[in-house]
N, C-alpha and C positions, 0 to 999 in steps of 0.2 A: 497590591503587587507583591509576590513572594520574594523573599531575599535570595540573592544568588547563592549557589552552592558549588563547591569545588572538591576534587579529591585532595587528600593530603599529599605531601611530597613523596614521590616514588623512590624506592630504593633501587640500586643498580640491578639487582636480581629481578625485582618486580617489573622494571622497565623492559628487561630482556624477555621475560615471559610474555608480556603484553605484545611486544613486537613479533614474537613467534605466533601469538594468538591471532593477529590480523591476517596471517597466512594459513590459518587452520582450514580444514574442510568442513567444519561445523559452523553454520551461520550464527548459531547461538554464541559461540566463542568469538567469532569475528566481530559481531555487533558490540559485545561487551568490552572487548579490547579497544575497539575504536572509541567508545564512549569514554573510557578511563583515560586514554591517551589524549583525546581532545580536551577533556577537562583539565588534565595536567598542563596543557599548553595555555590554559587561561580562558578557554572558550566557555560561554555561558550555557546553561542547560537548554534553553530555548533555541540557541544557535545550533547546538549539537543535534537536537531533535529535528530541526529543519533539514540539516545536512544529511541525516540518516533516515529520514522519512518515518520517524517514530513519534510517540507521544512524549511530551515534556515530563510527565510523571514517571515514565519508564526510565528516562535518563537520570532523574533524581534518585529513583530506587537503586539503580546500579551504582551511583556515586556513594550513596549511604552504605550500600552493601560492601563496597570496596573499602571504605573507611573503617568498617567494623571487622571485615574478614579477609582483607587483602585479596590476593589472586585466587583464593578459594572460590570466588564468585564465577570463575571461568569453568568450573566443573559442573556439568549437567547432573541432575538428580538421577537416582536409580530408575531403570526401566524394567525391573523385574516384575513378573506377573503378580506377586503377592501384594504389590503396592497399589494395584488398580482399585481395589475396593475401598481403601481408606484414604486415598489422596484427597478427595473432595468431601467436605463436611456437608451435612444437610442444609446448613445456612448458606453455603456457597453455590448450591445448585441453581437457585434462582438468578444470582448474578451471572452464572455461566450461560443460562438461557438468554438473559438480556444481551450479553455479548454476541451470541450467535444470531440474535434477531437483527443485528446491525451489519453493515458492510465491513469487511476486513480493511477497507480503505480508511475507515474511521480510526483505525489503530496503526496507521502508518504503512499498510501493505499496498502492493501495486496490483492487487487482484480483487475482484468482487465476489469470488467464490470461496467458501470455506472448505477446508479439508480437515481431517482429524488431527494431523500433525500441526497445522496452522492454529487450530483451536487450542491445542495443548500449549503451544508457545505463547499465545496471547493470554491464556489463563494464568500462566506463570508470571508474565510481565505485569499483570494486574493484581497480583497477590492473592489469587484464589486458591493456590496451592503453595506449600512451603518449598517444594523441590520441583524441578522441571520433570514433567511426566511425558509419557508417550501418547500417540494418538489412540492406542488401544485403551488407555486409561479413560479417555473421553467417551469412547464407545461403551466401556464397562460401566461408567458412572451414569450415563443416560439410561442404560438397561436396568441398573440397580434402582432407579427411581421411576421405572415403568415406561421408559421411552426407548425407541430404537433409532439408530442413526439414519436408516433409510427413510423412516417416517419423519424424523426431525428435519430432514433436508427441505421438506415442504414449508415448514414455518421459518426455517432459516432463510430460504430464498424469498418467501412472501409473508413476512410477519404482519403486514398491514391488513386489517380486516376488510379494507376496501380494495384489496388487490384485484379481485375479479372484476369489480366495477371499473377500475382504472384500466385494466387490460382491455375490456370491451370498448372503452373510450378510445384507447390507442388504435384498436382495429378499425373503429369508425373513422378516425382521422386518416388512417392509411387509405381506406376506400375513397374517402373524399378527395385526398390528394391525387389518387390515381385517376379520378374522374375529371380532374381539371387540367386543361392543356398547358397552363402556365404555372403549375405548382410542382414542387419537388418535396420529397420527404427524406429524412436522413436519420442515422444513428450515430451518436456522438460519444467519444471517450477521450481521455487524456492521461498522460503519465509524465513523470519527470525523473531525472537522474542527477545525483550529486557527483561532482568531479573528484570528490575526496572520499568516496566510499566504493572503491573498485573491487570487483571479485577477484579471487585467486585463480587467474586464468593464464594460460600460455598462448603464444602466437606462433604461427608457422613461419619458419625462417629457412635460410639456405642450409644445406647439409654441413654439419660440423659446427654450426653456431647454436647459441642458446640465448633466449631472451624471455623476459617475463614482465607482465604488467606490474608497475610499482605504484603503491598508494602515494598520492601527493599530499603535501602538507600545506595547509592554508596559511597565508600571511596577509597582514593588513595592506601590504603594498601590492598585492595581486590585483591587477586591473580587470581580470575576467570574472564573470559571475560564478557563484558557487554551484549553481544548478542550471540544467538545460531541460526544457519542457517540450513535449510534442502533443499537439492536438490532432485527433483524427476524426474524419467525418465520412461515413459511407452514404453517398447521395444517390437517390434513385428517382427517375422521372420518365414519363412516356414521351417518346420521340414522334416524329411526323408519321411514321408508319405504324403507329399504335403499338410498337414494341418498347419494352422498358430498357432504359440505358442506365448503367451504374458507373459511378466514379468514386475514387477515394481521394479526398482532399487532406493533405498533411500540412501542418504549420509548426515549425520549430521556432522557439523563442528562448531568450535568455531569462533565467529565473524559474521559480516554481509557478504552477498555474494559479496565480492569485486572481482576485476579482478584477483588478485593473487590466491585466493581460487577457483575461477571459472576455471582457467587454470588447477589447480591441480585436480579439479573434472573431467574435460574433459579427462585428462590423465587416471584417475581411470576408467572412463566409457569405454574408448578405451581398457583398459586392460581387463575389464569384458567382452567386446564384443569378444575379441580375445580368452578368455578362453571358450566362448560359441561356438567357431568355426566360428565366423563372421569376415571377413576381411575388410568389409566396414560398417560403422555405419552412417546412415543418421539421422540428428537431426533437428526437426522442433521446433523452439524456438519462444517464445512470442516476438512480435515487429520485427520479421524477417521472410522472405518468406521461409527460409530453409538454412541449412548448412550441410556439410558432413565432416567427419573426418575419415581417414584411420586408422584402428586399426592394 
C-alpha cells in the first residue's frame, strides 16, 4: 500500500488563486484546483480520485507538481503549432496507442468515445508529454508515425482482435431473443456524479436576481453519500402483436456504481423483466460482448 501524500501548507495567495481556479472555464484548471484544495483539507489521494472520477496516480502527480512548482501547475502548456512535432517522443507513441486502445472510462471519464482533445488531456495526465498539448498535437503525432486519426478510430473503438467474432455473436443473440416470445434484450450503461465537483454553471432566476452553483465542501459529519449513480437499461422485446416494444429503465442509487450496487441493480432488473412477462433478459454491456441473466 502506497504511503499517503498531501500538498504542503498553502499560502494565502495560493489559496485565493485555487479558489478562483475552481470557477475557471477550463476543465483542466478546475480539476487541478479541486485536487489541491481537497488535499489541503486533508483528504487522501484515493478519496480525491473517487470524488473527481479520475485515477489515483493523476491526483498524486498533481500533488507532487504543486509541491514543486506551486500554482504554476494551473497553467496549460503551449498550443502553438511548432510544438506538435516534438511533443511526443518515439518511446511514448506506443504508450499513447495503448491508452487509445482502452476506454476513456478507465481514466476516470464519463464517456466511451475518444476525441482528440480528450486524448491530449489523458496523455498529459499520464506523463506522456511534459506540457499539456492540443488535440491537433495528437493528430500530428499519429500522422508523424504513419497513422491517421480517421483510421486510428477503428482500432480505438475495436482494439480486440476478436471484435468481429464477438459482434457476430451479439447479432446472433439479438436474433435469438427476437425469436423467443418470453425473452427481452437490452443495452446497459451507467454513470455517476460527485456532490463536490460541480461545474461552473448559472441557473435561471427571477429578473433582477443572480444566483450561481456553489461547490460544496465535504465534512466527516456529512450524512449524505459523496456520489450518486444512475444505471440505465434500454430494453426491447416483442409484444403480442409481433411488434417490438421498447422501454428505458433507470435506477438511481447512493454511491458510485461498485460491484455490490451493480449486483443489486441486476437483481432489480431481473425482477422488472419478470413483472413484464420476460423469463430471460439478455444484457449487452460496455466492455463486454454480452451477458444474459435468467429472470
